[in-house]
N, CA, C and O atoms as CSV, one atom per row, in Angstrom:
chain,resi,resn,atom,element,x,y,z
A,1,MET,N,N,-7.408,1.841,3.502
A,1,MET,CA,C,-6.373,2.667,2.973
A,1,MET,C,C,-6.877,3.984,2.360
A,1,MET,O,O,-7.814,4.012,1.562
A,2,PRO,N,N,-6.232,5.033,2.759
A,2,PRO,CA,C,-6.620,6.341,2.168
A,2,PRO,C,C,-6.788,6.459,0.810
A,2,PRO,O,O,-6.167,5.655,0.115
A,3,LEU,N,N,-7.563,7.368,0.208
A,3,LEU,CA,C,-7.728,7.499,-1.216
A,3,LEU,C,C,-6.572,8.281,-1.592
A,3,LEU,O,O,-5.963,8.909,-0.727
A,4,ALA,N,N,-6.196,8.302,-2.863
A,4,ALA,CA,C,-5.124,9.213,-3.452
A,4,ALA,C,C,-5.522,10.574,-3.390
A,4,ALA,O,O,-6.720,10.849,-3.448
A,5,PRO,N,N,-4.658,11.462,-3.278
A,5,PRO,CA,C,-5.038,12.873,-3.303
A,5,PRO,C,C,-5.504,13.389,-4.552
A,5,PRO,O,O,-5.346,12.691,-5.554
A,6,ALA,N,N,-6.065,14.532,-4.644
A,6,ALA,CA,C,-6.723,15.078,-5.775
A,6,ALA,C,C,-5.483,15.407,-6.672
A,6,ALA,O,O,-4.356,15.515,-6.187
A,7,THR,N,N,-5.752,15.564,-8.027
A,7,THR,CA,C,-4.694,15.782,-8.941
A,7,THR,C,C,-3.908,17.085,-8.771
A,7,THR,O,O,-2.846,17.206,-9.381
A,8,ASP,N,N,-4.288,17.911,-8.107
A,8,ASP,CA,C,-3.577,19.079,-7.685
A,8,ASP,C,C,-2.611,18.928,-6.591
A,8,ASP,O,O,-1.808,19.819,-6.313
A,9,SER,N,N,-2.680,17.814,-5.969
A,9,SER,CA,C,-1.828,17.446,-4.790
A,9,SER,C,C,-0.458,16.877,-5.378
A,9,SER,O,O,-0.197,16.966,-6.577
A,10,PHE,N,N,0.389,16.291,-4.461
A,10,PHE,CA,C,1.570,15.851,-4.715
A,10,PHE,C,C,1.444,14.709,-5.830
A,10,PHE,O,O,0.601,13.816,-5.746
A,11,ARG,N,N,2.363,14.820,-6.885
A,11,ARG,CA,C,2.344,13.843,-7.987
A,11,ARG,C,C,3.822,13.225,-8.019
A,11,ARG,O,O,4.798,13.672,-7.417
A,12,VAL,N,N,3.776,12.102,-8.851
A,12,VAL,CA,C,5.017,11.259,-8.958
A,12,VAL,C,C,5.245,11.183,-10.486
A,12,VAL,O,O,4.389,10.670,-11.207
A,13,SER,N,N,6.418,11.701,-10.993
A,13,SER,CA,C,6.862,11.651,-12.484
A,13,SER,C,C,6.889,10.232,-12.882
A,13,SER,O,O,6.906,9.328,-12.046
A,14,ASP,N,N,6.891,10.043,-14.090
A,14,ASP,CA,C,7.170,8.650,-14.750
A,14,ASP,C,C,8.476,8.326,-14.448
A,14,ASP,O,O,8.664,7.137,-14.190
A,15,ALA,N,N,9.573,9.174,-14.406
A,15,ALA,CA,C,10.996,8.831,-14.255
A,15,ALA,C,C,11.134,8.394,-12.810
A,15,ALA,O,O,11.945,7.528,-12.481
A,16,ALA,N,N,10.358,8.985,-11.982
A,16,ALA,CA,C,10.491,8.614,-10.459
A,16,ALA,C,C,9.788,7.272,-10.175
A,16,ALA,O,O,10.290,6.462,-9.396
A,17,ALA,N,N,8.735,7.064,-10.751
A,17,ALA,CA,C,7.962,5.703,-10.678
A,17,ALA,C,C,8.847,4.589,-11.303
A,17,ALA,O,O,8.995,3.530,-10.694
A,18,ARG,N,N,9.424,4.800,-12.477
A,18,ARG,CA,C,10.282,3.750,-13.049
A,18,ARG,C,C,11.541,3.514,-12.166
A,18,ARG,O,O,11.921,2.360,-11.972
A,19,ARG,N,N,12.203,4.580,-11.620
A,19,ARG,CA,C,13.357,4.175,-10.783
A,19,ARG,C,C,12.971,3.599,-9.513
A,19,ARG,O,O,13.735,2.789,-8.989
A,20,LEU,N,N,11.862,3.919,-8.942
A,20,LEU,CA,C,11.323,3.206,-7.718
A,20,LEU,C,C,11.113,1.834,-8.063
A,20,LEU,O,O,11.564,0.987,-7.292
A,21,ARG,N,N,10.491,1.464,-9.115
A,21,ARG,CA,C,10.276,0.271,-9.360
A,21,ARG,C,C,11.528,-0.604,-9.555
A,21,ARG,O,O,11.575,-1.756,-9.124
A,22,GLU,N,N,12.491,-0.044,-10.187
A,22,GLU,CA,C,13.894,-0.710,-10.398
A,22,GLU,C,C,14.444,-0.832,-8.840
A,22,GLU,O,O,14.939,-1.908,-8.507
A,23,ILE,N,N,14.381,0.068,-8.042
A,23,ILE,CA,C,14.813,-0.185,-6.728
A,23,ILE,C,C,14.107,-1.315,-5.956
A,23,ILE,O,O,14.757,-2.107,-5.274
A,24,LEU,N,N,12.765,-1.381,-6.073
A,24,LEU,CA,C,11.961,-2.387,-5.288
A,24,LEU,C,C,12.266,-3.754,-5.988
A,24,LEU,O,O,12.318,-4.752,-5.269
A,25,ASP,N,N,12.470,-3.875,-7.325
A,25,ASP,CA,C,12.709,-5.080,-8.019
A,25,ASP,C,C,14.132,-5.706,-7.371
A,25,ASP,O,O,14.299,-6.925,-7.368
A,26,GLU,N,N,15.041,-4.884,-6.880
A,26,GLU,CA,C,16.300,-5.295,-6.300
A,26,GLU,C,C,16.107,-5.704,-4.947
A,26,GLU,O,O,17.037,-6.312,-4.418
A,27,GLN,N,N,14.951,-5.457,-4.213
A,27,GLN,CA,C,14.808,-6.024,-2.749
A,27,GLN,C,C,14.378,-7.328,-2.597
A,27,GLN,O,O,13.656,-7.846,-3.448
A,28,PRO,N,N,14.763,-7.949,-1.551
A,28,PRO,CA,C,14.374,-9.342,-1.272
A,28,PRO,C,C,12.875,-9.188,-0.996
A,28,PRO,O,O,12.380,-8.122,-0.629
A,29,ALA,N,N,12.180,-10.320,-1.194
A,29,ALA,CA,C,10.776,-10.434,-1.059
A,29,ALA,C,C,10.533,-10.510,0.410
A,29,ALA,O,O,11.320,-11.081,1.165
A,30,SER,N,N,9.417,-9.919,0.815
A,30,SER,CA,C,9.055,-9.810,2.172
A,30,SER,C,C,7.601,-10.347,2.448
A,30,SER,O,O,6.718,-10.015,1.656
A,31,PRO,N,N,7.314,-11.097,3.442
A,31,PRO,CA,C,6.039,-11.534,3.715
A,31,PRO,C,C,4.954,-10.444,3.980
A,31,PRO,O,O,3.750,-10.601,3.774
A,32,ALA,N,N,5.564,-9.289,4.477
A,32,ALA,CA,C,4.707,-8.103,4.679
A,32,ALA,C,C,4.361,-7.381,3.445
A,32,ALA,O,O,3.601,-6.413,3.486
A,33,GLY,N,N,4.844,-7.775,2.428
A,33,GLY,CA,C,4.403,-7.058,1.100
A,33,GLY,C,C,5.507,-6.142,0.696
A,33,GLY,O,O,6.554,-5.977,1.322
A,34,GLU,N,N,5.157,-5.557,-0.430
A,34,GLU,CA,C,6.191,-4.598,-0.998
A,34,GLU,C,C,6.184,-3.208,-0.240
A,34,GLU,O,O,5.116,-2.720,0.128
A,35,PRO,N,N,7.328,-2.616,-0.025
A,35,PRO,CA,C,7.353,-1.454,0.675
A,35,PRO,C,C,6.892,-0.277,-0.341
A,35,PRO,O,O,6.762,-0.461,-1.551
A,36,ALA,N,N,6.674,0.892,0.282
A,36,ALA,CA,C,6.475,2.191,-0.491
A,36,ALA,C,C,7.511,3.032,-0.259
A,36,ALA,O,O,8.320,2.778,0.634
A,37,LEU,N,N,7.617,4.185,-1.070
A,37,LEU,CA,C,8.632,5.165,-0.769
A,37,LEU,C,C,7.936,6.256,0.031
A,37,LEU,O,O,6.997,6.920,-0.408
A,38,ARG,N,N,8.479,6.390,1.255
A,38,ARG,CA,C,7.894,7.426,2.111
A,38,ARG,C,C,8.716,8.803,1.697
A,38,ARG,O,O,9.940,8.888,1.595
A,39,VAL,N,N,7.894,9.704,1.515
A,39,VAL,CA,C,8.405,11.110,1.213
A,39,VAL,C,C,8.031,11.958,2.425
A,39,VAL,O,O,6.835,11.984,2.713
A,40,SER,N,N,8.784,12.572,3.085
A,40,SER,CA,C,8.489,13.360,4.147
A,40,SER,C,C,9.309,14.684,4.259
A,40,SER,O,O,10.434,14.742,3.763
A,41,VAL,N,N,8.752,15.748,4.910
A,41,VAL,CA,C,9.474,17.062,5.141
A,41,VAL,C,C,9.789,17.071,6.603
A,41,VAL,O,O,8.995,16.678,7.458
A,42,GLU,N,N,11.072,17.572,6.869
A,42,GLU,CA,C,11.399,17.582,8.297
A,42,GLU,C,C,12.035,18.962,8.448
A,42,GLU,O,O,12.668,19.468,7.522
A,43,ALA,N,N,11.855,19.585,9.668
A,43,ALA,CA,C,12.626,20.728,10.038
A,43,ALA,C,C,14.118,20.571,9.911
A,43,ALA,O,O,14.608,19.511,10.302
A,44,GLY,N,N,14.906,21.520,9.402
A,44,GLY,CA,C,16.343,21.317,9.367
A,44,GLY,C,C,16.902,21.636,7.902
A,44,GLY,O,O,16.280,22.298,7.071
A,45,GLY,N,N,18.008,21.140,7.729
A,45,GLY,CA,C,18.742,21.541,6.429
A,45,GLY,C,C,19.244,22.918,6.304
A,45,GLY,O,O,18.994,23.614,7.288
A,46,CYS,N,N,19.852,23.458,5.403
A,46,CYS,CA,C,20.430,24.755,5.314
A,46,CYS,C,C,19.355,25.804,4.862
A,46,CYS,O,O,19.697,26.978,4.722
A,47,ASN,N,N,18.134,25.430,4.644
A,47,ASN,CA,C,17.196,26.409,4.351
A,47,ASN,C,C,15.762,26.275,5.147
A,47,ASN,O,O,14.748,26.871,4.783
A,48,GLY,N,N,15.827,25.430,6.253
A,48,GLY,CA,C,14.678,25.592,7.057
A,48,GLY,C,C,13.943,24.165,7.013
A,48,GLY,O,O,13.607,23.650,8.079
A,49,PHE,N,N,13.711,23.574,5.892
A,49,PHE,CA,C,13.046,22.265,5.730
A,49,PHE,C,C,13.980,21.534,4.792
A,49,PHE,O,O,14.720,22.066,3.965
A,50,GLN,N,N,13.829,20.096,5.061
A,50,GLN,CA,C,14.533,19.188,4.135
A,50,GLN,C,C,13.654,17.973,3.822
A,50,GLN,O,O,12.920,17.505,4.692
A,51,TYR,N,N,13.717,17.472,2.624
A,51,TYR,CA,C,13.023,16.235,2.109
A,51,TYR,C,C,13.849,14.993,2.647
A,51,TYR,O,O,15.080,14.960,2.674
A,52,LYS,N,N,13.013,13.983,3.068
A,52,LYS,CA,C,13.584,12.673,3.455
A,52,LYS,C,C,12.868,11.602,2.566
A,52,LYS,O,O,11.642,11.585,2.457
A,53,PHE,N,N,13.672,10.728,1.950
A,53,PHE,CA,C,13.114,9.646,1.254
A,53,PHE,C,C,13.525,8.250,1.853
A,53,PHE,O,O,14.689,8.059,2.206
A,54,ALA,N,N,12.611,7.330,1.960
A,54,ALA,CA,C,12.881,6.023,2.698
A,54,ALA,C,C,11.895,5.034,2.208
A,54,ALA,O,O,10.721,5.346,2.012
A,55,LEU,N,N,12.382,3.791,2.000
A,55,LEU,CA,C,11.509,2.678,1.822
A,55,LEU,C,C,10.859,2.381,3.089
A,55,LEU,O,O,11.562,2.264,4.093
A,56,ASP,N,N,9.500,2.234,3.162
A,56,ASP,CA,C,8.812,1.985,4.344
A,56,ASP,C,C,7.758,0.795,4.039
A,56,ASP,O,O,6.934,0.894,3.130
A,57,GLY,N,N,7.855,-0.314,4.860
A,57,GLY,CA,C,6.986,-1.319,4.742
A,57,GLY,C,C,5.714,-1.219,5.445
A,57,GLY,O,O,4.814,-2.029,5.224
A,58,GLU,N,N,5.581,-0.171,6.364
A,58,GLU,CA,C,4.365,-0.031,7.132
A,58,GLU,C,C,3.881,1.409,6.900
A,58,GLU,O,O,4.539,2.419,7.146
A,59,SER,N,N,2.591,1.360,6.374
A,59,SER,CA,C,1.872,2.583,6.205
A,59,SER,C,C,1.117,2.891,7.537
A,59,SER,O,O,0.639,2.024,8.268
A,60,GLN,N,N,1.074,4.174,7.747
A,60,GLN,CA,C,0.334,4.632,9.038
A,60,GLN,C,C,-1.108,4.934,8.648
A,60,GLN,O,O,-1.335,5.233,7.475
A,61,PRO,N,N,-2.123,4.880,9.554
A,61,PRO,CA,C,-3.434,4.970,9.307
A,61,PRO,C,C,-3.761,6.363,8.609
A,61,PRO,O,O,-4.699,6.480,7.820
A,62,ASP,N,N,-2.964,7.347,8.939
A,62,ASP,CA,C,-3.370,8.663,8.312
A,62,ASP,C,C,-2.423,8.994,7.101
A,62,ASP,O,O,-2.478,10.117,6.599
A,63,ASP,N,N,-1.591,8.082,6.640
A,63,ASP,CA,C,-0.821,8.226,5.418
A,63,ASP,C,C,-1.684,8.483,4.230
A,63,ASP,O,O,-2.753,7.895,4.070
A,64,ILE,N,N,-1.166,9.451,3.321
A,64,ILE,CA,C,-1.910,9.579,2.025
A,64,ILE,C,C,-0.984,8.748,1.100
A,64,ILE,O,O,0.231,8.924,1.005
A,65,VAL,N,N,-1.730,7.790,0.411
A,65,VAL,CA,C,-1.216,6.843,-0.480
A,65,VAL,C,C,-1.360,7.481,-1.917
A,65,VAL,O,O,-2.441,7.847,-2.379
A,66,ILE,N,N,-0.070,7.579,-2.613
A,66,ILE,CA,C,-0.109,7.948,-4.062
A,66,ILE,C,C,0.297,6.774,-4.922
A,66,ILE,O,O,1.455,6.357,-4.894
A,67,PRO,N,N,-0.634,6.232,-5.686
A,67,PRO,CA,C,-0.199,5.174,-6.620
A,67,PRO,C,C,0.513,5.751,-7.751
A,67,PRO,O,O,0.172,6.862,-8.157
A,68,ALA,N,N,1.425,5.142,-8.279
A,68,ALA,CA,C,2.279,5.650,-9.355
A,68,ALA,C,C,2.647,4.377,-10.190
A,68,ALA,O,O,3.631,3.687,-9.923
A,69,GLY,N,N,1.866,4.141,-11.125
A,69,GLY,CA,C,2.156,2.891,-11.993
A,69,GLY,C,C,1.864,1.674,-11.122
A,69,GLY,O,O,0.734,1.409,-10.710
A,70,THR,N,N,3.024,0.904,-10.851
A,70,THR,CA,C,3.094,-0.494,-10.069
A,70,THR,C,C,3.590,-0.089,-8.720
A,70,THR,O,O,3.681,-0.972,-7.867
A,71,VAL,N,N,3.903,1.066,-8.441
A,71,VAL,CA,C,4.518,1.345,-7.173
A,71,VAL,C,C,3.705,2.373,-6.293
A,71,VAL,O,O,2.814,3.042,-6.816
A,72,ARG,N,N,4.007,2.491,-4.992
A,72,ARG,CA,C,3.268,3.395,-4.133
A,72,ARG,C,C,4.294,4.408,-3.392
A,72,ARG,O,O,5.401,4.073,-2.971
A,73,VAL,N,N,3.760,5.644,-3.313
A,73,VAL,CA,C,4.443,6.695,-2.549
A,73,VAL,C,C,3.514,6.926,-1.395
A,73,VAL,O,O,2.294,6.945,-1.558
A,74,VAL,N,N,4.120,7.111,-0.158
A,74,VAL,CA,C,3.176,7.558,0.967
A,74,VAL,C,C,3.737,8.924,1.488
A,74,VAL,O,O,4.919,9.238,1.355
A,75,VAL,N,N,2.869,9.648,2.044
A,75,VAL,CA,C,3.236,10.976,2.504
A,75,VAL,C,C,2.417,11.126,3.825
A,75,VAL,O,O,1.243,10.761,3.767
A,76,ASP,N,N,2.858,11.586,4.937
A,76,ASP,CA,C,2.140,11.878,6.151
A,76,ASP,C,C,1.436,13.253,5.897
A,76,ASP,O,O,1.898,14.076,5.106
A,77,PRO,N,N,0.271,13.455,6.629
A,77,PRO,CA,C,-0.492,14.728,6.347
A,77,PRO,C,C,0.322,16.109,6.553
A,77,PRO,O,O,0.151,17.052,5.782
A,78,ALA,N,N,1.197,16.166,7.620
A,78,ALA,CA,C,1.939,17.344,7.976
A,78,ALA,C,C,2.787,17.584,6.770
A,78,ALA,O,O,2.801,18.709,6.272
A,79,SER,N,N,3.483,16.629,6.271
A,79,SER,CA,C,4.411,16.822,5.043
A,79,SER,C,C,3.647,17.253,3.842
A,79,SER,O,O,4.141,18.027,3.022
A,80,MET,N,N,2.361,16.726,3.717
A,80,MET,CA,C,1.693,16.942,2.578
A,80,MET,C,C,1.352,18.443,2.426
A,80,MET,O,O,1.323,18.982,1.320
A,81,ASP,N,N,1.089,19.113,3.613
A,81,ASP,CA,C,0.789,20.477,3.607
A,81,ASP,C,C,1.945,21.299,2.777
A,81,ASP,O,O,1.601,22.222,2.039
A,82,LEU,N,N,3.210,20.966,2.908
A,82,LEU,CA,C,4.372,21.494,2.153
A,82,LEU,C,C,4.659,20.964,0.808
A,82,LEU,O,O,5.499,21.462,0.059
A,83,LEU,N,N,3.853,19.824,0.495
A,83,LEU,CA,C,4.245,19.158,-0.788
A,83,LEU,C,C,2.974,19.428,-1.761
A,83,LEU,O,O,3.036,19.016,-2.919
A,84,THR,N,N,1.949,20.041,-1.353
A,84,THR,CA,C,0.701,20.118,-2.302
A,84,THR,C,C,1.210,20.949,-3.557
A,84,THR,O,O,1.868,21.980,-3.419
A,85,GLY,N,N,0.886,20.466,-4.686
A,85,GLY,CA,C,1.243,20.977,-5.973
A,85,GLY,C,C,2.754,20.644,-6.426
A,85,GLY,O,O,3.194,21.050,-7.501
A,86,ALA,N,N,3.409,19.983,-5.652
A,86,ALA,CA,C,4.812,19.640,-5.943
A,86,ALA,C,C,4.823,18.245,-6.713
A,86,ALA,O,O,3.783,17.604,-6.864
A,87,GLU,N,N,5.968,17.843,-7.156
A,87,GLU,CA,C,6.162,16.560,-7.949
A,87,GLU,C,C,7.505,15.902,-7.548
A,87,GLU,O,O,8.565,16.524,-7.496
A,88,LEU,N,N,7.366,14.631,-7.279
A,88,LEU,CA,C,8.499,13.826,-7.111
A,88,LEU,C,C,9.032,13.498,-8.413
A,88,LEU,O,O,8.283,13.126,-9.317
A,89,HIS,N,N,10.397,13.624,-8.579
A,89,HIS,CA,C,10.964,13.292,-9.904
A,89,HIS,C,C,12.306,12.551,-9.584
A,89,HIS,O,O,12.836,12.676,-8.480
A,90,PHE,N,N,12.837,11.787,-10.563
A,90,PHE,CA,C,14.064,11.235,-10.435
A,90,PHE,C,C,14.940,11.967,-11.473
A,90,PHE,O,O,14.508,12.148,-12.611
A,91,ASP,N,N,16.147,12.386,-11.105
A,91,ASP,CA,C,16.893,13.259,-11.880
A,91,ASP,C,C,18.249,12.318,-12.077
A,91,ASP,O,O,18.884,11.837,-11.139
A,92,ASP,N,N,18.550,12.159,-13.412
A,92,ASP,CA,C,19.652,11.278,-13.652
A,92,ASP,C,C,20.542,12.152,-14.677
A,92,ASP,O,O,20.349,12.126,-15.892
A,93,SER,N,N,21.552,12.941,-14.043
A,93,SER,CA,C,22.311,13.800,-14.865
A,93,SER,C,C,23.791,13.605,-14.514
A,93,SER,O,O,24.194,12.731,-13.747
A,94,LEU,N,N,24.626,14.574,-15.200
A,94,LEU,CA,C,26.058,14.484,-15.022
A,94,LEU,C,C,26.385,14.680,-13.462
A,94,LEU,O,O,27.354,14.148,-12.921
A,95,MET,N,N,25.508,15.462,-12.840
A,95,MET,CA,C,25.615,15.840,-11.417
A,95,MET,C,C,25.292,14.712,-10.532
A,95,MET,O,O,25.468,14.804,-9.317
A,96,GLY,N,N,24.842,13.687,-11.068
A,96,GLY,CA,C,24.347,12.513,-10.238
A,96,GLY,C,C,22.960,12.093,-10.341
A,96,GLY,O,O,22.141,12.856,-10.854
A,97,ALA,N,N,22.617,10.940,-9.896
A,97,ALA,CA,C,21.251,10.504,-9.995
A,97,ALA,C,C,20.564,10.422,-8.609
A,97,ALA,O,O,21.117,9.820,-7.688
A,98,HIS,N,N,19.378,11.015,-8.460
A,98,HIS,CA,C,18.779,11.130,-7.226
A,98,HIS,C,C,17.331,11.560,-7.198
A,98,HIS,O,O,16.989,12.287,-8.131
A,99,PHE,N,N,16.389,11.234,-6.267
A,99,PHE,CA,C,15.172,11.653,-6.210
A,99,PHE,C,C,15.103,13.275,-5.828
A,99,PHE,O,O,15.907,13.753,-5.028
A,100,THR,N,N,14.244,13.942,-6.362
A,100,THR,CA,C,14.133,15.295,-6.126
A,100,THR,C,C,12.758,15.718,-6.106
A,100,THR,O,O,11.912,15.045,-6.695
A,101,VAL,N,N,12.415,16.899,-5.406
A,101,VAL,CA,C,11.065,17.383,-5.430
A,101,VAL,C,C,10.999,18.691,-6.121
A,101,VAL,O,O,11.736,19.625,-5.803
A,102,ARG,N,N,10.109,18.759,-7.075
A,102,ARG,CA,C,9.929,20.039,-7.853
A,102,ARG,C,C,8.715,20.660,-7.054
A,102,ARG,O,O,7.574,20.202,-7.124
A,103,ASN,N,N,9.069,21.720,-6.308
A,103,ASN,CA,C,8.000,22.306,-5.377
A,103,ASN,C,C,7.722,23.635,-5.667
A,103,ASN,O,O,8.600,24.458,-5.407
A,104,PRO,N,N,6.658,24.016,-6.162
A,104,PRO,CA,C,6.394,25.543,-6.431
A,104,PRO,C,C,6.210,26.282,-5.131
A,104,PRO,O,O,6.289,27.510,-5.081
A,105,ASN,N,N,5.975,25.564,-4.126
A,105,ASN,CA,C,5.778,26.393,-2.772
A,105,ASN,C,C,7.125,26.740,-2.157
A,105,ASN,O,O,7.118,27.491,-1.181
A,106,ALA,N,N,8.291,26.272,-2.626
A,106,ALA,CA,C,9.633,26.546,-2.030
A,106,ALA,C,C,9.914,27.978,-2.590
A,106,ALA,O,O,9.839,28.243,-3.790
A,107,ALA,N,N,10.244,28.874,-1.620
A,107,ALA,CA,C,10.723,30.197,-1.871
A,107,ALA,C,C,12.166,30.183,-2.264
A,107,ALA,O,O,12.602,31.006,-3.069
A,108,SER,N,N,12.922,29.254,-1.706
A,108,SER,CA,C,14.387,29.090,-2.103
A,108,SER,C,C,14.723,27.685,-1.740
A,108,SER,O,O,14.046,27.009,-0.965
A,109,SER,N,N,15.898,27.246,-2.391
A,109,SER,CA,C,16.343,25.758,-2.139
A,109,SER,C,C,17.850,25.790,-2.194
A,109,SER,O,O,18.465,26.691,-2.763
A,110,CYS,N,N,18.402,24.805,-1.602
A,110,CYS,CA,C,19.914,24.737,-1.650
A,110,CYS,C,C,20.296,24.110,-2.920
A,110,CYS,O,O,19.426,23.634,-3.650
A,111,GLY,N,N,21.613,24.076,-3.250
A,111,GLY,CA,C,22.235,23.513,-4.515
A,111,GLY,C,C,22.060,22.106,-4.535
A,111,GLY,O,O,22.139,21.583,-5.647
A,112,CYS,N,N,21.832,21.351,-3.528
A,112,CYS,CA,C,21.659,19.830,-3.663
A,112,CYS,C,C,20.240,19.505,-3.849
A,112,CYS,O,O,19.927,18.384,-4.250
A,113,GLY,N,N,19.310,20.447,-3.575
A,113,GLY,CA,C,17.928,20.177,-3.850
A,113,GLY,C,C,17.110,19.393,-2.726
A,113,GLY,O,O,15.949,19.012,-2.876
A,114,THR,N,N,17.844,19.215,-1.632
A,114,THR,CA,C,17.184,18.502,-0.533
A,114,THR,C,C,16.668,19.325,0.586
A,114,THR,O,O,16.056,18.823,1.529
A,115,SER,N,N,16.922,20.622,0.477
A,115,SER,CA,C,16.631,21.601,1.509
A,115,SER,C,C,15.878,22.861,0.940
A,115,SER,O,O,16.265,23.436,-0.077
A,116,PHE,N,N,14.909,23.204,1.580
A,116,PHE,CA,C,14.101,24.469,0.986
A,116,PHE,C,C,13.417,25.290,2.055
A,116,PHE,O,O,13.262,24.880,3.205
A,117,SER,N,N,13.008,26.492,1.608
A,117,SER,CA,C,12.365,27.361,2.719
A,117,SER,C,C,10.962,27.814,2.004
A,117,SER,O,O,10.815,27.822,0.782
A,118,VAL,N,N,10.099,28.135,2.811
A,118,VAL,CA,C,8.903,28.858,2.437
A,118,VAL,C,C,8.663,30.170,2.912
A,118,VAL,O,O,9.223,30.523,3.950
A,119,GLU,N,N,7.899,30.957,2.293
A,119,GLU,CA,C,7.553,32.297,2.933
A,119,GLU,C,C,6.356,32.277,3.746
A,119,GLU,O,O,5.978,33.303,4.313
């Protein structure tokens, strides 16, 4: 299993780790073990790139595993290039509750926070 990235790489906030723990506690037990939250960046969205979040029970050999309390977040190397220095956060506000990425590399983002562009 790959080592966790350096502290200046992608981080997971306490709020995101707590919410992911709640989500995983609601999942049925699996003989394959507990899934991780996969965070990826894909081309598309209204600003050029978009974040994707999914529970994934199978890590890939080149995944970067980020431990966050009792949960794990995995990121593929190509996505990590766009996430270095960013933080996964869980925002629970009047506008709704959702995972979001606080990304200092994003030159602009859409109103919903799932799409961004870089210069």
